[in-house]
C-alpha positions as CSV (number, residue, x, y, z in Angstrom):
1,P,139.4,69.5,97.1
2,E,139.0,70.9,100.9
3,A,140.4,67.0,101.9
4,V,143.4,68.0,99.4
5,G,144.1,71.5,101.2
6,S,143.3,69.8,104.7
7,A,146.3,67.1,104.3
8,L,148.4,69.3,102.4
9,D,148.5,72.2,105.3
10,G,149.2,69.0,107.8
11,L,152.0,67.5,106.1
12,R,153.7,71.6,105.8
13,E,153.0,71.8,109.9
14,A,154.6,68.5,110.4
15,V,157.9,69.6,108.1
16,E,158.0,73.0,109.8
17,Q,157.8,70.8,113.2
18,G,160.7,69.1,112.1
19,G,158.8,65.7,112.4
20,D,159.0,62.8,110.0
21,A,155.2,63.0,108.4
22,L,155.8,60.3,106.0
23,R,156.4,58.0,109.3
24,T,153.3,59.6,111.3
25,G,151.1,59.2,108.5
26,Q,152.1,54.9,107.7
27,Y,149.1,53.6,109.1
28,D,146.9,56.0,107.7
29,L,148.5,55.6,104.0
30,A,148.2,51.2,104.5
31,V,144.5,51.7,105.1
32,C,144.7,54.2,101.9
33,R,146.0,51.7,99.7
34,I,143.7,48.8,100.7
35,W,140.8,51.4,100.3
36,T,141.8,51.4,97.0
37,D,142.9,48.1,96.2
38,L,139.7,46.9,96.9
39,A,137.3,49.8,95.5
40,A,139.9,49.2,92.3
41,R,138.5,45.2,92.5
42,L,135.1,45.6,93.1
43,G,134.0,48.8,91.5
44,P,131.6,51.2,93.9
45,P,128.0,50.6,93.1
46,E,126.4,52.0,89.6
47,I,124.1,54.1,91.4
48,V,127.3,56.2,92.8
49,R,129.9,55.5,90.6
50,P,131.5,58.8,90.0
51,A,132.6,60.0,87.0
52,T,136.5,61.0,85.8
53,P,138.2,63.0,88.0
54,R,139.0,65.9,87.2
55,P,142.6,67.9,87.8
56,L,142.7,70.0,91.1
57,A,143.8,73.3,89.9
58,L,145.6,76.2,92.8
59,S,142.5,77.7,93.3
60,D,140.5,74.7,94.2
61,V,142.9,73.9,97.0
62,F,143.5,77.0,98.5
63,P,140.6,79.2,96.9
64,A,141.0,82.0,99.5
65,A,144.6,82.6,99.0
66,E,144.3,82.8,95.2
67,R,141.3,85.2,95.6
68,A,143.5,87.0,97.4
69,R,146.0,87.7,94.5
70,A,143.2,87.8,91.9
71,D,143.6,91.1,89.0
72,D,141.2,93.7,89.7
73,T,140.7,95.3,87.2
74,D,137.9,93.2,85.7
75,R,135.7,94.3,88.3
76,S,132.9,97.7,87.4
77,D,133.0,100.6,89.4
78,A,129.6,99.3,91.1
79,D,131.8,96.4,92.6
80,R,134.6,98.1,93.8
81,A,131.9,101.1,95.3
82,D,130.3,98.3,97.0
83,D,133.4,97.2,98.2
84,A,134.0,100.9,100.1
85,D,130.7,101.0,101.2
86,R,131.2,97.2,103.3
87,A,134.9,98.3,104.4
88,S,133.2,101.2,106.4
89,G,131.4,98.3,108.9
90,P,130.4,94.7,109.4
91,A,126.4,94.3,109.6
92,S,125.5,92.9,113.1
93,A,123.6,89.8,112.9
94,S,120.4,89.5,113.4
95,P,118.6,88.5,117.2
96,Y,115.5,86.5,115.4
97,T,116.2,82.9,115.8
98,P,115.3,82.3,118.9
99,S,111.8,83.0,118.0
100,A,112.3,81.8,114.3
101,E,110.0,78.4,115.4
102,F,106.7,80.7,116.5
103,F,107.3,83.7,114.3
104,D,104.6,82.2,111.2
105,L,101.7,81.7,113.6
106,V,102.0,85.7,113.6
107,A,103.2,86.8,110.6
108,A,101.8,84.5,107.8
109,E,97.9,86.7,108.6
110,H,99.8,90.1,108.9
111,T,101.1,89.5,105.6
112,A,97.9,87.2,103.8
113,T,96.3,90.6,105.4
114,A,98.5,93.3,104.9
115,S,101.5,93.7,102.8
116,A,101.1,90.2,100.5
117,P,98.2,92.1,98.8
118,A,99.2,95.5,98.1
119,V,102.9,94.5,96.9
120,A,101.1,91.4,94.3
121,A,98.9,94.4,93.4
122,L,101.8,97.1,92.7
123,L,103.6,94.1,91.0
124,A,101.0,93.2,89.0
125,D,101.7,94.6,85.9
126,A,105.3,96.2,86.3
127,D,108.3,95.4,84.5
128,L,110.7,92.3,86.0
129,S,112.7,91.6,83.0
130,T,115.3,94.5,83.8
131,G,116.6,92.2,86.7
132,P,115.7,90.3,89.5
133,V,112.9,91.1,92.9
134,V,115.6,91.4,96.1
135,D,113.7,90.6,99.1
136,I,116.0,92.1,101.9
137,G,115.0,90.2,105.3
138,A,113.1,88.4,103.7
139,G,112.5,85.9,107.2
140,T,110.3,83.1,106.9
141,G,109.9,83.8,103.1
142,L,106.0,84.7,103.4
143,V,106.5,87.6,101.1
144,T,108.7,86.0,98.6
145,E,106.0,83.3,98.3
146,A,103.7,86.0,97.6
147,V,105.5,87.5,95.0
148,A,106.2,84.2,93.5
149,R,102.9,83.3,93.4
150,A,102.1,87.0,91.8
151,R,104.1,86.9,89.1
152,P,105.2,83.3,88.1
153,D,107.9,85.0,86.1
154,A,109.3,86.4,88.8
155,E,113.4,85.4,89.6
156,I,113.4,86.6,93.6
157,L,116.4,86.8,96.2
158,A,115.4,85.8,99.4
159,C,118.1,88.0,101.8
160,E,117.8,86.7,105.1
161,P,120.6,86.7,108.1
162,A,119.2,84.8,110.9
163,V,119.6,81.4,111.1
164,G,116.1,80.2,112.3
165,M,114.6,82.5,109.8
166,R,116.6,81.1,106.8
167,A,116.0,77.5,107.5
168,V,112.2,78.1,107.5
169,L,112.6,80.4,104.3
170,T,114.9,77.5,102.8
171,S,112.5,75.1,103.9
172,R,109.1,76.5,102.3
173,V,111.2,77.1,99.4
174,F,112.7,73.3,99.1
175,S,109.6,72.4,99.6
176,D,107.7,74.0,96.5
177,P,109.1,73.0,93.0
178,D,108.1,76.0,91.4
179,L,109.7,78.7,94.1
180,R,112.7,76.1,94.2
181,S,113.6,76.5,90.2
182,R,113.5,80.4,90.8
183,V,113.8,81.7,94.8
184,T,117.5,81.9,95.4
185,V,118.5,82.5,99.5
186,S,121.1,84.3,101.1
187,A,122.4,84.7,103.9
188,D,123.7,88.3,103.1
189,A,122.4,91.0,105.6
190,A,121.7,94.6,104.8
191,P,123.7,96.8,104.6
192,D,126.5,95.0,103.1
193,L,124.6,92.2,100.8
194,D,126.1,91.1,97.6
195,L,123.4,92.6,95.2
196,P,122.8,92.1,91.4
197,D,124.0,94.3,88.8
198,Q,120.8,95.6,88.3
199,V,117.6,94.8,89.9
200,S,113.8,95.7,88.8
201,V,112.5,95.5,92.2
202,V,113.2,95.9,96.0
203,L,111.6,94.8,99.3
204,L,112.3,96.1,102.5
205,C,109.0,95.2,104.7
206,G,110.1,95.8,108.9
207,V,114.4,96.2,108.0
208,L,115.2,99.7,107.8
209,G,114.6,100.3,111.9
210,H,116.8,97.8,112.8
211,L,119.6,99.7,110.8
212,D,121.2,102.7,112.3
213,A,121.7,105.8,110.1
214,D,125.1,105.3,108.6
215,G,123.8,101.9,108.0
216,R,120.7,102.6,106.2
217,A,123.2,105.3,103.9
218,R,125.0,102.7,102.9
219,L,121.7,100.3,102.0
220,W,120.6,103.7,100.3
221,R,123.9,104.5,98.2
222,R,123.8,100.5,96.5
223,L,120.6,100.8,95.9
224,N,120.9,103.9,94.0
225,R,123.4,101.6,92.1
226,R,121.8,99.3,91.1
227,L,117.8,100.0,91.0
228,A,117.5,99.4,87.1
229,P,115.3,102.8,85.4
230,G,111.3,102.2,86.3
231,G,112.9,100.0,89.1
232,L,110.4,100.5,92.3
233,V,111.8,100.2,96.2
234,V,108.7,98.8,98.7
235,V,109.2,99.5,102.6
236,E,107.1,99.0,105.5
237,L,108.2,100.5,108.9
238,M,106.6,100.0,112.1
239,Q,104.0,102.3,113.8
240,F,106.6,104.2,116.0
241,E,107.9,107.2,114.8
242,E,109.5,108.1,118.2
243,P,111.1,106.5,121.0
244,S,107.3,105.1,123.1
245,A,107.0,102.9,125.9
246,L,104.5,100.2,125.4
247,P,104.3,97.5,128.7
248,E,104.7,94.2,127.5
249,T,100.8,93.3,126.0
250,R,99.7,89.6,125.1
251,L,98.3,90.2,121.1
252,A,98.0,87.0,119.8
253,T,97.2,83.5,120.7
254,A,97.3,80.2,118.0
255,T,97.1,76.5,118.5
256,A,98.5,73.4,117.0
257,G,98.2,70.2,118.2
258,R,98.0,69.7,121.9
259,N,99.8,73.0,122.0
260,R,98.7,76.3,123.1
261,Y,100.5,79.4,121.7
262,E,101.2,82.8,123.3
263,W,102.8,85.6,121.6
264,S,103.5,89.5,124.3
265,F,104.9,92.3,123.2
266,G,106.6,95.1,124.4
267,A,109.0,97.8,123.7
268,A,110.5,100.7,125.4
269,P,113.9,103.5,124.3
270,D,116.9,101.5,124.6
271,E,118.7,103.0,127.1
272,T,122.2,103.1,125.5
273,E,121.2,104.9,122.6
274,D,119.3,108.0,122.1
275,G,116.3,108.2,119.1
276,V,116.5,104.2,119.7
277,M,113.9,101.7,121.2
278,R,114.3,98.1,122.3
279,L,111.7,96.0,121.7
280,H,111.1,92.8,123.8
281,S,109.1,90.0,121.8
282,T,108.1,86.7,124.7
283,W,106.5,82.7,123.2
284,R,104.8,80.9,125.8
285,V,103.8,77.7,124.8
286,Y,101.3,75.9,127.1
287,R,100.1,71.8,126.7
288,E,95.9,72.7,126.6
289,D,94.4,74.5,129.1
290,A,97.1,74.5,131.5
291,T,97.8,77.3,133.4
292,E,101.2,77.7,133.4
293,A,103.4,77.9,130.5
294,E,105.5,74.6,129.6
295,R,108.1,77.0,127.4
296,E,108.9,80.6,127.5
297,V,111.1,82.1,124.7
298,H,112.2,85.6,124.5
299,D,113.3,87.7,121.9
300,S,114.7,91.3,121.6
301,Y,115.7,94.1,118.4
302,R,117.3,97.1,118.3
303,W,114.8,99.6,116.0
304,E,115.5,103.4,115.0
305,P,111.8,104.6,114.7
306,F,111.0,107.1,112.0
307,G,108.2,107.8,109.6
308,L,108.3,107.8,105.4
309,K,109.2,111.3,105.6
310,D,112.7,109.8,106.8
311,V,112.6,107.2,104.6
312,V,112.2,110.0,101.6
313,A,115.0,112.2,102.8
314,E,117.5,109.8,103.2
315,S,116.5,107.5,100.1
316,G,116.8,110.7,98.0
317,M,113.3,108.9,96.2
318,T,109.8,109.4,95.3
319,T,107.0,108.1,97.9
320,R,103.8,106.9,97.7
321,P,101.9,105.1,99.7
322,L,100.5,101.7,99.2
323,P,97.1,100.9,100.3
324,T,96.6,98.3,103.0
325,R,94.0,97.3,105.4
326,P,93.7,100.2,108.5
327,G,95.6,99.7,111.8
328,A,98.8,98.3,109.1
329,P,102.3,99.2,109.5
330,P,103.3,102.5,107.2
331,L,103.6,100.4,103.6
332,A,104.5,102.6,100.4
333,V,106.7,102.1,97.3
334,L,109.6,104.5,96.4
335,T,110.7,105.3,93.1
336,R,114.1,107.4,91.1
337,A,112.9,110.2,89.3
338,P,114.1,110.6,85.8
339,D,116.7,112.6,86.3
340,A,117.7,111.8,89.7
341,P,121.7,111.4,90.3
342,D,123.1,107.7,91.4
343,T,123.3,108.3,94.9
344,P,121.6,110.6,97.4
345,A,122.7,113.6,98.8
346,P,123.5,112.0,102.3
347,A,121.4,112.2,105.4
348,T,123.6,112.4,107.9
349,T,127.7,113.3,108.4
350,S,129.2,109.9,108.4
351,T,133.2,109.1,108.6
352,H,132.4,106.2,106.1
353,D,131.0,107.6,102.6
């Protein structure tokens, strides 16, 4: 369908320019006829013999234009409300791609000893029949996989906007038949990701601080509309409740083959935004015992520091901390009160509301 649409676009452009499109395309048409005749005589190999072609609809050739003319009357009020939120501004792309290849060298141990066992214990008896588990900012899929192992009945939507991180996530899912049957990977970013009509659990591990106040308010409104009765929201923050300075410090070393990897992390208040931090991550790759790095990769992230009490105020939900290992980032589960309205009171004043 895309090729047909492209050809028709080219024909239209040629006509608009006053040229003879058929005369100009004689060579291409002749080659096409030769191959058509050859294929008709020989036929394709049995293994790739195509099915009978189906007639193309206008929407197949020009899907965007057809969707733009589609009738909106069959869409739910929640869908229209989500569209209004999305119209208030696009989400920024995640910066994690430069360091994605190294992420699991550090995150795998943290996940295995902190967030994964806590989330697995929480979901052991949770009702997941009311909708999928949505992992927002799934990264390379470490928590996604942990949830899938803990609950073999769970359907999971794993959303990750950073291309590099999503490549690792997709590879993780594709390499495991069980994950492949239950995990859907999405490139959507918070707060404007495409949510199912109803979700049973939402995972927000290391995500909320990347959003500004308006973005978080939009996300909470949308989650409150879609979270099933009795649904759960898991939130993991960083150990910053206000902008702080942290000098670059080597926090981890790992080896793979002949390479040694060192991870350093630093942070400082953002000089251009009040109440915001810039987090800096540096990976250095050394060959065996060399003292000079063969490669150095830098990554930087915007983070708004706040605590769980701020999450409660912004979300309109109740919270309780989840037990995790000492020194791990704050981890909590949020639930809606039975009589809570679908939309929490706004925590900030916004022209987008």
